[in-house]
Structure formats: C-alpha cells, structure tokens
C-alpha positions in Angstrom: 162.3 -4.4 7.0 163.8 -8.2 8.3 166.0 -9.9 5.7 167.9 -13.3 6.5 171.3 -12.9 5.4 171.9 -17.1 4.6 175.4 -17.5 4.5 175.1 -21.2 3.9 175.0 -24.6 5.1 177.7 -26.2 7.1 178.6 -29.6 9.0 180.3 -29.2 12.0 181.8 -31.9 14.2 183.5 -32.2 17.8 186.4 -30.2 16.4 184.3 -27.3 15.8 185.2 -26.9 12.3 182.5 -25.9 10.1 182.8 -27.0 6.6 180.3 -26.2 3.7 177.7 -28.7 2.6 176.5 -29.0 -0.8 173.8 -31.9 -0.9 174.3 -32.2 -4.6 177.9 -33.4 -4.1 178.4 -34.0 -0.2 177.0 -37.3 1.5 176.5 -37.1 5.7 177.7 -40.6 5.7 181.1 -39.0 4.9 181.3 -36.6 7.9 180.4 -39.1 10.7 179.5 -37.7 13.8 178.6 -34.2 12.8 175.8 -31.8 12.5 174.2 -30.4 9.6 173.6 -26.6 10.5 172.2 -23.5 8.4 173.8 -20.1 9.4 171.1 -17.1 8.5 172.5 -14.0 10.1 169.7 -11.2 9.9 169.3 -7.6 8.7 166.8 -5.3 10.2 166.1 -1.9 9.4 164.3 0.3 11.4 163.1 3.8 11.4 166.9 5.2 12.0 169.2 2.2 12.5 170.2 -0.4 9.8 171.1 -3.6 12.1 172.7 -7.1 11.6 172.1 -9.7 14.3 174.6 -12.5 14.8 177.1 -11.9 11.8 177.5 -15.1 11.4 180.8 -17.4 10.4 182.4 -14.6 8.1 183.7 -16.9 5.5 184.9 -15.6 2.3 183.3 -17.0 -1.3 185.5 -16.6 -4.3 187.4 -13.1 -2.3 184.0 -12.0 -1.1 182.0 -11.9 1.9 178.7 -13.6 1.7 177.1 -11.2 3.9 178.5 -8.1 2.3 176.5 -9.5 -0.8 173.4 -10.7 0.9 173.2 -6.9 2.1 173.7 -5.3 -1.1 171.3 -7.5 -2.9 168.6 -5.9 -0.1 169.6 -2.5 -1.2 172.2 -1.4 1.4 175.8 -1.3 2.0 177.8 -3.0 4.5 179.2 0.4 5.6 175.4 1.6 6.5 175.3 -0.9 9.3 175.1 1.2 12.3 174.5 -1.6 14.8 175.5 -5.5 15.5 174.0 -7.2 17.6 175.6 -10.4 19.2 173.8 -13.0 21.3 176.9 -14.6 21.9 180.1 -15.4 21.0 180.5 -18.6 19.4 182.3 -18.2 16.1 179.1 -19.2 14.0 177.2 -16.2 15.5 180.4 -14.0 15.8 182.9 -15.2 13.5 181.8 -12.5 11.4 182.3 -9.4 13.2 185.6 -9.1 11.4 188.6 -10.7 9.0 192.0 -10.6 8.2 193.2 -8.5 5.8 197.3 -8.1 4.8 197.8 -9.2 8.3 195.5 -6.7 9.8 192.3 -7.2 11.3 189.1 -5.1 10.0 185.6 -4.9 11.3 183.4 -6.1 8.9 180.9 -3.3 9.5 183.3 -0.6 10.2 180.9 2.1 11.1 178.9 0.2 13.4 178.5 -0.3 17.2 179.0 -3.6 18.0 177.0 -4.6 21.2 177.5 -7.7 23.7 177.1 -8.7 27.2 180.2 -7.9 29.0 180.5 -10.8 31.2 180.2 -12.9 28.0 183.3 -11.4 26.5 185.3 -11.8 29.6 184.2 -15.3 30.2 185.3 -16.1 26.8 188.7 -14.3 26.5 189.5 -16.3 29.7 188.8 -19.9 28.1 192.2 -20.8 27.0 192.0 -21.8 23.3 188.5 -23.1 23.0 187.9 -24.0 19.6 184.3 -22.9 20.0 185.8 -19.3 19.5 187.7 -17.1 17.2 190.3 -15.8 20.0 192.1 -13.4 17.7 189.1 -11.8 16.4 187.3 -11.5 19.6 190.5 -9.6 21.3 190.8 -7.4 18.5 187.1 -6.4 19.1 187.6 -5.9 23.0 190.1 -3.3 22.5 187.9 -1.7 19.4 186.3 1.3 20.1 183.1 0.2 18.1 182.7 -2.3 21.0 179.6 -1.2 23.4 179.5 -3.8 26.6 176.1 -4.4 27.8 175.1 -5.4 31.5 171.9 -7.5 32.4 169.0 -6.5 30.7 167.9 -3.1 29.1 167.0 -1.2 26.0 169.3 0.1 23.3 166.8 2.5 22.4 163.0 2.7 21.9 162.0 -0.7 20.4 165.2 -2.5 20.8 165.7 -4.1 24.0 168.0 -7.2 25.1 167.7 -9.8 27.9 170.2 -12.7 29.2 168.5 -15.9 28.7 171.7 -17.8 29.8 171.1 -21.5 28.4 173.3 -22.1 26.0 176.2 -19.8 27.3 175.9 -18.4 30.9 175.7 -15.0 29.4 173.5 -15.7 26.1 171.4 -12.6 25.4 167.9 -12.5 23.2 166.7 -9.4 21.6 163.3 -7.9 20.6 163.0 -5.1 18.0 159.5 -3.4 17.2 159.1 -2.1 14.1 155.8 -0.1 13.2 154.0 -2.1 15.8 155.3 -5.6 14.8 157.6 -7.5 17.4 160.4 -9.6 16.1 162.1 -11.8 18.4 166.0 -13.3 18.1 166.2 -16.4 20.6 170.0 -17.0 19.2 171.1 -20.1 19.9 168.3 -20.7 22.7 165.8 -20.7 20.1 167.8 -21.5 16.9 165.3 -23.7 14.9 161.3 -24.2 14.6 161.5 -27.7 15.9 162.2 -26.8 18.9 159.1 -25.2 19.8 157.6 -28.3 18.5 159.5 -30.9 20.7 161.1 -31.3 23.9 164.7 -30.8 23.3 167.3 -30.7 25.8 170.7 -30.2 24.0 174.1 -31.6 25.1 175.9 -28.7 24.3 174.1 -26.3 25.9 175.6 -24.6 29.1 172.4 -25.4 30.9 170.2 -27.8 28.7 167.0 -27.7 31.1 167.4 -23.8 31.5 167.4 -23.5 27.6 164.6 -26.0 26.9 162.3 -23.9 29.6 163.3 -20.7 28.2 162.3 -21.9 24.3 158.6 -22.4 25.8 158.4 -19.1 27.8 159.8 -17.2 24.6 157.4 -19.4 22.5 154.2 -18.4 24.5 155.3 -14.6 24.6 155.6 -14.3 20.8 152.0 -15.8 21.1 150.8 -13.4 23.8 152.2 -10.4 21.6 151.6 -11.7 17.9 155.1 -11.3 17.3 157.6 -13.2 15.1 160.4 -15.5 15.8 163.6 -15.7 13.6 165.9 -18.4 13.5 169.6 -18.4 13.0 169.8 -22.0 12.3 166.8 -22.5 9.7 167.2 -21.6 5.9 164.0 -23.3 5.3 161.9 -21.4 8.2 163.9 -18.1 8.8 160.9 -16.4 10.6 157.8 -17.6 11.8 154.7 -16.8 13.7 153.4 -18.6 16.3 150.1 -19.8 17.5 149.1 -21.8 20.3 146.2 -24.8 19.7 143.7 -25.9 22.5 146.0 -28.6 23.6 148.8 -26.4 24.5 151.0 -27.2 21.4 152.7 -24.6 19.2 151.5 -24.3 15.8 154.1 -22.2 13.4 153.6 -20.4 10.0 156.6 -19.3 8.0 156.4 -15.3 8.3 157.0 -13.4 4.9 160.1 -11.4 5.8 
C-alpha cells in the first residue's frame, strides 16, 4: 500500500517561507518571484513496517496536523508509523519530523525510527542560520534516541534500500521499496516532479544541478527497466507514475493508481 499524504499547495520565495496558496482566492501576481509547489509526503505499508517518506512541512491546520489526519484517513494512526525516511533535511521535506507544544519539542511519529544520512545532518548543523532548515527541530532529532544515521548506500531491511544521489544537496539520498514484487522509487528533490523526466532541467537551487539532471535520467531509465513506479514529492496531480521509453528515447509517463 502506498498513499500520498497531500499537505497542501504553497508558494515559496528567496526567504524560504512556505505560504499556503488557494487558487480560488490567491493570485501568483501578488506573490512575485515565488515558486508554486505541492507538498506530498507518502505513507508506505509493507508486510511488517508502516513508513512515512519525507514528512513535509509539519504545519498545523485548525489545531491538527494534516499528515496525522491523512494517515488516519488511510486507516492507520501516526503512532503506528515505525519508520520515517528522510531524503534530505530541507524544511519542506523534514519540517514534519516534529512540532513544538508547550515550549517542548515532540516527535510527529513517537514510535518511529528516523533515518537520514549522517553527513547530511552534520553539514546542516554546521550551517549557520540557513532559512532552508528548521534548525531547532533538527538539533532535537539529532539528540533523540529515535534517530538512526545512515552512511552511504545500503539496505535497511529486505525490500527497503537507500543510496546517496547527491545533486540537490551534497548527501541527498533516494529510496527504493519493493512490495509484493512491485518496486517504488522515491527520488526526493532530485526527481520531485514528473515534468522533470520530460524536459532537460538544470535547477539553480540544486547543490549540483548538472549532477541532479543526470541522476534524473538514470533513475528514469532504471524505473523503466524494472517496471517500477516513481513517487513525486512535489506533484499533487501525478504523485506516482509508471514510466516507459519510446523509440525516440523519450520518457512516457502514465499516472499510477496508488
């Protein structure tokens, strides 16, 4: 089972503030120099794990957390989540690791192990006051017994693997999860939207835009070869896609039923 946990649509500018966007009342003309982004964490149920991949911003809505409500709508409780996989630590992907309540920090998924690359965490903590991160939350996670560091590529357990992709951040990682023979690939911010497989795209906001662009092609071809499904963190309309390649070597995407 794979379920998109849509958190919402937001605009973000150079300040790295994510502001909710409602097309019925908001206009991009009023938000100059801003990007429009969807935030779509994923819930993945394997035979013996309940996994959240990149828990999103972690913003509250009317006193509750959308990610908790979305997990409940999928028939589970946030307390059942056993693993949280973090591709990298930018706040739109990792802000949902926890929240503040009565001046204390609490984990969003109290019974889960949180997995991130150790060098990613060390590099972020050494970065002074970057608006791209929620440093307070990350420092708390860093000292939590729930954190499990990863180093390089490997397998968490049978059917759940990780590898460093670089590109977006220096130690950005991607995940592959196999459920009943079906492979699901999560590319984080190296492959966050379907359109990035359909056009050559070098992003200025990437740590190494050329490396990220090359990785996208690599991961697209890999998904074609193994009949997998790509999961897209920044796409509400197509959160998952099956991928084929035509005779001209161009990717063809079909929305996957999740």
